[in-house]
N, CA, C and O of each residue as an XYZ file, in Angstrom:
596
protein
N     -16.570     -7.517      4.815
C     -15.868     -6.447      3.960
C     -16.370     -4.264      4.616
O     -17.515     -3.813      4.618
N     -15.636     -3.807      4.860
C     -16.146     -2.319      5.527
C     -16.596     -2.020      4.756
O     -16.546     -2.789      3.796
N     -17.504     -0.466      4.547
C     -17.821      0.271      3.444
C     -16.553      1.545      4.556
O     -16.492      1.798      5.760
N     -15.631      2.099      3.142
C     -14.828      2.873      4.024
C     -15.435      4.637      3.257
O     -15.259      5.726      3.802
N     -15.916      4.471      2.333
C     -15.737      5.681      1.377
C     -16.396      5.572     -0.017
O     -17.340      4.913     -0.453
N     -15.771      6.225     -0.407
C     -16.975      6.379     -1.928
C     -15.963      7.219     -3.216
O     -15.324      8.251     -3.011
N     -16.034      6.451     -4.569
C     -15.580      7.501     -5.640
C     -16.034      8.045     -5.599
O     -17.255      8.037     -5.442
N     -14.663      9.650     -5.830
C     -15.471     10.943     -6.291
C     -15.207     11.136     -7.566
O     -16.193     11.390     -8.256
N     -13.944     11.084     -8.223
C     -13.766     11.477     -9.555
C     -12.907     10.509     -9.905
O     -11.998     10.096     -9.186
N     -13.233     10.030    -11.280
C     -12.511      9.384    -12.809
C     -11.730      9.865    -13.921
O     -12.314     10.228    -14.943
N     -10.131      9.918    -13.812
C      -9.366     10.135    -15.135
C      -8.321      8.879    -15.524
O      -7.855      7.858    -15.017
N      -8.258      9.847    -17.087
C      -7.201      8.424    -17.198
C      -6.551      9.561    -18.417
O      -7.341     10.278    -19.030
N      -5.120      9.632    -18.674
C      -4.462     10.014    -19.339
C      -4.213     10.005    -20.435
O      -3.764      8.951    -20.885
N      -4.394     11.188    -21.364
C      -4.108     10.987    -22.846
C      -2.854     11.769    -22.800
O      -2.261     12.243    -21.831
N      -2.419     11.817    -24.820
C      -0.960     12.341    -25.070
C      -1.079     13.987    -24.771
O      -0.294     14.921    -24.609
N      -3.304     13.673    -24.810
C      -3.761     15.465    -24.882
C      -3.904     16.474    -23.740
O      -4.058     17.675    -23.963
N      -3.829     15.767    -22.076
C      -3.855     15.345    -21.075
C      -4.942     14.730    -20.552
O      -5.459     13.755    -21.097
N      -5.452     15.351    -19.248
C      -6.322     13.979    -18.545
C      -7.369     14.305    -18.949
O      -7.445     15.457    -19.377
N      -8.532     13.488    -18.981
C      -9.210     13.765    -19.106
C     -10.325     12.593    -17.620
O     -10.113     11.547    -17.007
N     -11.751     13.897    -17.699
C     -12.504     13.428    -16.805
C     -13.685     12.395    -16.989
O     -14.227     12.956    -17.941
N     -14.704     10.941    -16.676
C     -14.794     10.551    -16.801
C     -15.865     10.398    -15.634
O     -15.616     10.763    -14.485
N     -17.623      9.577    -16.189
C     -18.506      8.812    -15.184
C     -17.672      7.481    -14.870
O     -17.657      7.176    -13.677
N     -17.097      6.787    -15.593
C     -16.966      5.301    -15.702
C     -15.773      4.897    -15.794
O     -15.345      5.879    -16.401
N     -14.698      4.097    -15.655
C     -13.381      3.652    -15.894
C     -13.985      2.518    -16.597
O     -15.148      2.595    -16.994
N     -13.201      1.364    -16.795
C     -12.405      0.301    -17.612
C     -11.128     -0.131    -16.994
O     -10.052      0.385    -17.294
N     -11.252     -1.020    -16.186
C      -9.353     -1.742    -16.016
C      -9.760     -2.790    -16.231
O     -10.905     -3.216    -16.386
N      -8.104     -3.573    -16.258
C      -8.032     -4.748    -16.384
C      -6.504     -5.228    -15.820
O      -5.756     -4.367    -15.356
N      -6.243     -6.102    -15.860
C      -4.696     -6.273    -15.027
C      -4.059     -6.027    -15.757
O      -2.979     -6.581    -15.552
N      -4.056     -5.074    -17.177
C      -2.605     -4.315    -17.719
C      -3.139     -2.431    -16.975
O      -2.818     -1.481    -17.690
N      -3.677     -2.205    -16.009
C      -4.484     -0.626    -16.075
C      -5.630     -0.288    -16.285
O      -6.703     -0.890    -16.331
N      -5.256      0.942    -16.437
C      -6.511      1.765    -16.802
C      -6.716      1.379    -18.655
O      -5.785      1.450    -19.458
N      -7.962      1.031    -18.963
C      -8.250      0.852    -20.559
C      -8.255      2.740    -20.820
O      -8.670      3.686    -20.150
N      -7.674      2.624    -21.930
C      -7.289      4.074    -22.964
C      -6.304      5.446    -21.793
O      -5.639      6.476    -21.899
N      -6.780      4.612    -20.885
C      -5.255      5.681    -19.846
C      -3.477      5.286    -21.366
O      -3.377      4.175    -21.886
N      -2.583      6.292    -21.650
C      -1.542      6.400    -22.369
C      -0.171      5.444    -21.319
O       1.021      5.181    -21.476
N      -1.296      5.169    -20.187
C       0.025      4.841    -19.552
C      -0.226      2.731    -19.175
O       0.467      1.881    -18.616
N      -1.592      2.729    -19.876
C      -1.978      1.017    -20.008
C      -0.771      0.645    -20.596
O       0.013      1.081    -21.440
N      -0.945     -0.686    -19.567
C       0.314     -1.769    -19.368
C       1.787     -1.358    -20.201
O       2.367     -1.624    -21.253
N       1.974     -0.439    -18.838
C       3.677     -0.090    -18.790
C       3.959     -0.244    -17.723
O       5.171     -0.051    -17.625
N       3.551     -0.482    -16.843
C       3.709     -1.268    -15.683
C       2.694     -1.421    -14.447
O       2.097     -0.576    -13.778
N       2.730     -2.914    -14.397
C       0.933     -3.231    -13.675
C       1.553     -2.645    -11.832
O       0.882     -1.791    -11.253
N       2.601     -3.130    -11.269
C       3.063     -2.366    -10.426
C       1.745     -1.408     -9.897
O       0.875     -1.579     -9.043
N       2.110     -0.147    -11.003
C       1.876      1.332    -10.995
C       0.892      1.542    -11.819
O       0.797      2.659    -12.327
N      -0.086      0.487    -12.143
C      -0.816      0.554    -12.640
C      -2.334      1.653    -12.416
O      -3.051      1.787    -13.407
N      -2.656      2.243    -11.354
C      -3.652      2.685    -10.811
C      -2.856      3.949     -9.986
O      -1.848      3.551     -9.402
N      -3.106      5.237     -9.858
C      -3.256      5.697     -8.901
C      -4.465      5.891     -8.126
O      -5.565      6.023     -8.662
N      -4.245      5.912     -6.640
C      -5.419      6.316     -6.023
C      -4.979      7.838     -5.094
O      -3.938      8.013     -4.461
N      -5.750      8.489     -5.206
C      -4.887      9.972     -4.220
C      -7.063     10.246     -3.612
O      -8.198     10.348     -4.077
N      -5.972     10.217     -1.817
C      -7.011     11.184     -1.580
C      -7.389     12.526     -1.381
O      -6.571     13.417     -1.151
N      -8.907     12.735     -1.483
C      -9.663     14.247     -1.214
C      -8.074     14.896     -0.436
O      -7.225     15.593     -0.992
N      -8.074     14.447      0.809
C      -6.932     14.466      1.545
C      -5.822     15.665      1.315
O      -5.746     16.760      1.873
N      -4.983     15.072      0.289
C      -3.896     15.685     -0.611
C      -4.664     16.675     -1.414
O      -3.759     17.324     -1.939
N      -5.648     17.119     -1.774
C      -6.373     18.575     -2.445
C      -6.123     19.261     -1.004
O      -5.571     20.354     -1.130
N      -6.422     18.852      0.494
C      -7.326     19.648      1.502
C      -5.893     19.907      1.765
O      -5.537     20.570      0.791
N      -4.878     19.747      2.546
C      -3.383     19.671      2.283
C      -2.909     20.908      1.889
O      -2.565     21.947      2.453
N      -3.011     20.394      0.482
C      -2.629     21.321     -0.502
C      -3.387     22.775     -0.346
O      -2.628     23.743     -0.406
N      -4.757     23.047     -0.158
C      -5.657     23.806      0.435
C      -5.322     25.068      1.188
O      -5.242     26.259      0.887
N      -5.144     24.300      2.365
C      -4.271     24.869      3.605
C      -2.941     25.457      3.252
O      -2.283     26.240      3.937
N      -2.689     25.033      2.247
C      -0.770     25.666      1.906
C      -0.865     26.483      0.594
O      -0.087     26.339     -0.350
N      -2.017     27.454      0.639
C      -2.713     28.471      0.168
C      -2.382     27.735     -2.214
O      -2.132     28.504     -3.142
N      -2.500     26.572     -2.296
C      -2.587     26.097     -3.553
C      -3.913     25.395     -3.837
O      -4.646     24.606     -3.241
N      -3.898     26.079     -5.104
C      -6.004     25.587     -5.211
C      -5.763     24.431     -6.496
O      -5.925     24.711     -7.684
N      -5.418     23.320     -6.070
C      -5.260     22.223     -7.185
C      -6.445     21.682     -7.822
O      -7.363     21.036     -7.317
N      -6.232     22.127     -9.242
C      -7.475     21.414     -9.909
C      -7.561     19.515     -9.724
O      -6.549     18.866     -9.990
N      -8.929     18.752     -9.230
C      -8.521     17.759     -8.926
C      -7.805     17.300    -10.329
O      -8.004     17.965    -11.346
N      -6.864     16.000    -10.349
C      -6.486     14.939    -11.541
C      -5.102     16.336    -11.602
O      -4.288     15.891    -12.411
N      -4.683     17.466    -11.189
C      -3.493     17.764    -10.823
C      -1.841     16.620    -10.463
O      -0.689     16.644    -10.897
N      -2.663     15.664     -9.371
C      -2.045     15.211     -8.708
C      -1.169     13.842     -9.844
O      -0.115     13.207     -9.813
N      -2.522     13.958    -10.848
C      -2.500     12.483    -11.997
C      -3.055     11.608    -11.448
O      -2.319     10.624    -11.364
N      -4.274     11.423    -10.899
C      -4.837      9.978    -10.125
C      -5.623      9.512    -11.064
O      -6.105     10.291    -11.886
N      -5.866      8.274    -11.101
C      -6.776      7.950    -11.832
C      -8.449      8.016    -10.917
O      -9.472      8.505    -11.397
N      -8.320      7.372     -9.502
C      -8.964      7.241     -8.466
C      -8.785      8.091     -7.774
O      -7.947      8.022     -6.875
N      -9.957      9.762     -8.124
C     -10.044     10.494     -6.184
C     -11.258      9.939     -5.210
O     -12.423      9.980     -5.606
N     -10.877      9.369     -3.789
C     -12.437      9.212     -4.149
C     -11.813     10.154     -1.946
O     -10.786     10.782     -1.690
N     -12.763      9.853     -1.158
C     -13.176     10.434      0.215
C     -12.795      9.716      1.383
O     -13.575      9.636      2.332
N     -11.419      9.070      1.410
C     -10.978      8.507      2.321
C      -9.343      8.057      2.348
O      -8.701      7.825      1.324
N      -9.004      8.009      3.199
C      -7.122      7.882      3.039
C      -6.906      7.122      3.568
O      -7.150      6.837      4.740
N      -5.998      6.251      2.200
C      -6.385      4.397      2.567
C      -4.295      5.154      2.340
O      -3.460      4.449      1.774
N      -4.119      5.834      2.612
C      -2.292      6.461      2.649
C      -1.791      4.957      3.395
O      -0.744      4.716      2.795
N      -1.874      4.529      3.776
C      -1.132      3.805      5.789
C      -1.416      2.253      5.168
O      -0.769      1.273      5.537
N      -2.837      2.193      3.845
C      -2.477      0.402      3.530
C      -0.889     -0.354      3.350
O      -0.192      0.593      2.984
N      -0.296     -1.166      3.401
C       0.414     -1.711      2.894
C       0.791     -2.333      2.130
O      -0.206     -2.808      1.586
N       2.270     -2.960      1.328
C       2.118     -3.042      0.121
C       1.055     -5.129     -0.068
O       1.490     -6.024      0.658
N       0.194     -5.362     -0.763
C      -0.349     -6.624     -0.072
C      -1.549     -5.970     -0.329
O      -2.229     -5.840     -1.348
N      -1.692     -5.471      1.171
C      -3.277     -5.254      0.682
C      -4.291     -4.727     -0.034
O      -4.129     -3.642     -0.591
N      -5.749     -5.568     -0.144
C      -6.601     -5.379     -0.886
C      -7.307     -4.272     -0.655
O      -7.044     -3.544      0.302
N      -8.052     -4.080     -1.305
C      -9.585     -2.771     -1.897
C     -10.504     -2.580     -2.474
O     -10.500     -1.783     -3.412
N     -11.474     -3.177     -2.141
C     -12.634     -3.452     -3.327
C     -13.301     -2.126     -3.724
O     -14.313     -1.600     -3.261
N     -12.497     -1.733     -4.674
C     -13.830     -0.827     -5.306
C     -15.129     -0.973     -6.458
O     -14.878     -0.945     -7.663
N     -16.551     -1.131     -5.932
C     -17.207     -1.295     -7.180
C     -17.080     -2.569     -7.227
O     -16.745     -3.189     -6.218
N     -17.228     -2.941     -7.938
C     -16.405     -5.006     -8.485
C     -15.347     -4.847     -8.505
O     -14.731     -5.885     -8.259
N     -14.601     -3.811     -8.730
C     -12.678     -3.992     -9.149
C     -11.943     -5.389     -7.520
O     -12.271     -5.938     -6.468
N     -11.039     -5.254     -8.330
C     -10.210     -5.445     -6.220
C      -8.876     -5.674     -6.901
O      -8.426     -6.517     -7.677
N      -8.390     -4.499     -6.251
C      -6.695     -3.401     -6.190
C      -6.225     -3.781     -5.181
O      -6.870     -3.974     -4.150
N      -4.757     -3.986     -5.350
C      -3.629     -4.457     -4.239
C      -2.892     -3.225     -4.525
O      -2.522     -2.651     -5.550
N      -2.808     -3.016     -3.263
C      -1.552     -1.957     -3.192
C      -0.025     -2.424     -3.498
O       0.622     -3.377     -3.062
N       0.283     -1.454     -4.356
C       1.915     -1.454     -4.746
C       3.017     -0.927     -4.025
O       4.087     -1.289     -3.535
N       2.472     -0.155     -4.134
C       3.758      1.105     -3.352
C       2.985      2.419     -2.833
O       1.764      2.449     -2.985
N       3.885      3.914     -2.000
C       3.528      4.614     -2.250
C       4.200      5.331     -3.278
O       5.346      5.245     -3.720
N       3.079      6.173     -3.605
C       3.181      7.530     -4.955
C       4.505      7.675     -4.878
O       4.836      8.465     -3.994
N       5.195      7.302     -5.352
C       6.996      9.014     -5.711
C       5.842     10.202     -6.263
O       4.712     10.193     -6.751
N       7.028     11.365     -5.800
C       6.710     12.306     -6.401
C       7.681     12.372     -7.511
O       8.806     11.880     -7.420
N       7.047     13.249     -9.021
C       7.543     13.647    -10.023
C       7.421     15.108    -10.196
O       6.492     15.682     -9.628
N       8.131     15.671    -10.810
C       8.359     17.092    -11.308
C       7.092     17.801    -11.783
O       6.940     19.019    -11.686
N       6.318     17.080    -12.232
C       4.792     17.509    -12.867
C       4.281     18.400    -11.890
O       3.755     19.483    -12.145
N       4.505     17.756    -10.401
C       3.743     18.040    -10.136
C       4.094     20.038     -9.116
O       3.370     20.801     -8.477
N       6.051     20.048     -9.682
C       6.073     21.621     -8.994
C       5.430     22.788    -10.735
O       5.658     23.979    -10.950
N       4.698     21.854    -11.545
C       4.355     22.699    -12.755
C       2.485     23.084    -11.809
O       1.656     23.925    -12.156
N       2.428     22.403    -10.991
C       0.883     23.238    -10.243
C       1.509     24.021     -9.756
O       1.383     25.075    -10.380
N       2.442     24.151     -8.579
C       2.797     24.599     -7.916
C       4.052     24.354     -7.589
O       4.455     23.222     -7.855
N       5.293     25.603     -6.742
C       7.075     25.146     -6.825
C       7.238     24.471     -5.245
O       8.268     23.880     -4.919
N       5.908     24.671     -4.192
C       5.809     24.371     -3.060
C       5.283     22.782     -2.759
O       5.688     22.027     -1.875
N       4.192     22.516     -3.843
C       3.456     21.029     -4.018
C       4.699     19.555     -4.243
O       4.294     18.447     -3.894
N       5.533     19.629     -4.579
C       5.904     18.349     -4.479
C       6.726     18.171     -2.537
O       6.608     17.120     -1.907
N       7.314     19.155     -2.084
C       7.261     19.366     -0.549
C       6.181     19.535      0.143
O       6.525     20.058      1.203
N       5.136     19.387      0.121
C       3.846     19.691      1.011
C       3.203     17.917      0.743
O       2.547     17.361      1.625
N       3.395     17.517     -0.035
C       2.853     15.973     -0.807
C       3.954     15.046     -0.585
O       3.969     13.934     -1.112
N       4.945     15.504      0.237
C       6.395     14.443      0.096
C       5.767     12.673      0.335
O       6.067     11.607     -0.204
N       4.415     13.205      1.816
C       3.984     11.320      1.518
C       2.883     11.466      1.785
O       2.333     11.023      2.793
N       2.301     12.222      0.774
C       1.206     12.330      0.744
C       0.554     12.515     -0.496
O      -0.364     13.251     -0.133
N       0.392     12.348     -1.747
C      -0.111     12.312     -2.678
C      -0.311     10.980     -3.392
O      -1.247     11.194     -4.163
N      -0.091     10.275     -3.471
C      -1.504      8.776     -3.666
C      -0.781      7.572     -3.468
O       0.362      7.736     -3.042
N      -1.275      6.011     -3.732
C      -1.204      5.236     -3.819
C      -1.427      4.732     -5.306
O      -2.356      4.903     -6.096
N       0.123      3.848     -5.414
C      -0.090      2.985     -6.850
C      -0.777      1.266     -6.091
O      -0.424      0.742     -5.035
N      -1.925      0.710     -7.204
C      -2.182     -0.298     -6.837
C      -1.856     -0.884     -8.427
O      -1.601     -0.303     -9.482
N      -2.014     -2.507     -8.004
C      -2.316     -3.202     -9.071
C      -3.525     -4.008     -9.323
O      -4.019     -4.628     -8.381
N      -4.345     -4.091    -11.152
C      -5.665     -4.856    -11.047
C      -5.273     -6.060    -10.026
O      -4.074     -6.304     -9.888
N      -6.283     -6.865     -9.266
C      -6.467     -8.143     -9.052
C      -7.110     -8.821     -9.671
O      -6.649     -9.960     -9.748
N      -8.617     -8.556    -10.525
C     -10.284     -8.853    -10.762
C     -10.528     -7.163    -11.682
O     -10.624     -6.060    -11.144
N     -10.555     -7.347    -12.545
C     -11.011     -5.717    -13.618
C     -12.279     -6.284    -13.331
O     -12.746     -7.275    -12.769
N     -12.804     -4.864    -14.178
C     -14.127     -4.882    -14.596
C     -14.270     -3.290    -14.546
O     -13.302     -2.537    -14.643
N     -15.590     -2.868    -14.382
C     -15.773     -0.647    -14.337
C     -16.106     -0.946    -12.845
O     -16.396     -1.863    -12.077
N     -15.779      1.048    -12.944
C     -16.297      1.536    -11.316
C     -16.662      2.800    -12.285
O     -16.683      2.939    -13.508
N     -16.929      3.630    -11.214
C     -17.726      4.820    -11.284
C     -17.984      5.535    -10.547
O     -17.730      5.079     -9.432
N     -18.557      6.911    -10.497
C     -18.421      7.859     -9.956
C     -19.731      7.754     -8.600
O     -20.955      7.881     -8.548
N     -18.429      7.400     -7.477
C     -20.125      6.943     -5.879
C     -20.086      5.472     -6.150
O     -20.980      4.818     -5.611
N     -19.167      4.795     -6.925
C     -19.027      3.422     -5.815
C     -18.446      3.720     -4.498
O     -17.786      4.615     -3.970
N     -19.116      2.277     -4.108
C     -18.265      2.339     -2.254
C     -16.772      1.688     -2.867
O     -16.393      1.156     -3.910
N     -16.150      2.107     -1.456
C     -14.490      1.992     -1.274
C     -14.813      0.694      0.060
O     -15.453      1.022      1.059
N     -14.340     -0.585     -0.093
C     -14.016     -1.679      1.004
C     -13.430     -1.909      1.570
O     -12.632     -2.504      0.845
N     -13.036     -1.949      2.551
C     -12.001     -3.174      3.086
C     -12.069     -4.207      4.374
O     -13.009     -4.113      5.163
N     -11.215     -5.023      4.521
C     -11.726     -6.437      4.936
C     -11.481     -5.446      6.775
O     -10.780     -4.439      6.881
N     -12.168     -6.024      7.825
C     -12.268     -5.522      8.704
C     -10.706     -5.718      9.791
O     -10.251     -5.176     10.798
N     -10.323     -6.780      8.884
C      -8.201     -6.653      9.605
C      -7.738     -5.594      9.086
O      -6.676     -5.315      9.642
N      -8.005     -4.871      8.301
C      -6.812     -4.058      7.489
C      -7.292     -2.303      8.741
O      -6.579     -1.491      9.329
N      -8.984     -2.493      8.589
C      -9.481     -1.341      9.401
C      -8.732     -1.331     10.733
O      -8.232     -0.234     10.982
N      -8.476     -2.536     11.900
C      -7.948     -2.879     13.085
C      -6.531     -1.564     12.891
O      -6.320     -0.492     13.460
N      -5.767     -2.364     11.757
C      -4.765     -1.906     11.498
C      -4.274     -0.821     11.652
O      -3.157     -0.668     12.144
N      -4.932      0.010     11.307
C      -5.224      1.733     10.918
C      -5.159      3.509     11.786
O      -5.450      4.520     11.146
């Protein structure tokens, strides 16, 4: 497995907003403590690349980290991965399930944001092997996945 990046920020959702944490615990039902825990295992973890925030900024939108709804913000763009691809982050094994769909909440940040990030808000993953991850943990891909990128 080749190291391709690292975790920059971690978040979970509550009924009162988004919480930035140094460590997240996950199991096969998703992000423990997240309000969407055990809601839809195919969409239990949202991974967003810093590239999405950079793209928004290039269009004059200065969105705060977590504004895209991510659980995990990373410094590598995984959006090219196909469903079924597996990624290791720290001790977790995640399987990409689908590209993230856009939702109305992005328009609350800026009306232009949904069209700007149409193909680049993030990717959903399901937890294959749970555990905890921390800011700074490495992201690993197999060499086979690297060659197809």
